[in-house]
Steps between C-alpha positions, in 0.01 A plus 500: 500500500787328673539481873811733484303765298231488745743536792668793329168679432397432877834653617483799260137564636644509851776747431452860613471754219841654585683170437336424156737723310818297580321165450371624165847612389629153604263312303524740197880453513461127498280522191730731314798278557324183387372684175867613437647151524691443172511166350867396468651314223732239640584276223761305692259408779407133485780437253701324766339157529660233719378225704420545881844345591690805352602617847610161602717473192638844483868393554479246221335733264758770577782249460366400155432858386808664632747233471565475862 
């Protein structure tokens, strides 16, 4: 078990019974959100490939592309 999980278990064990409900709801809500994450289809992502000097050459690139 990771150190974070052990710490979480230790903290939960120290919580008074009255505060377990809100903590449980928080954790359950986090699990539901992560299970509902939808894989997005982003076909354009990564299609723009330029060298690392793109920002340095932005004026030149715009001038060539836009005829400025």
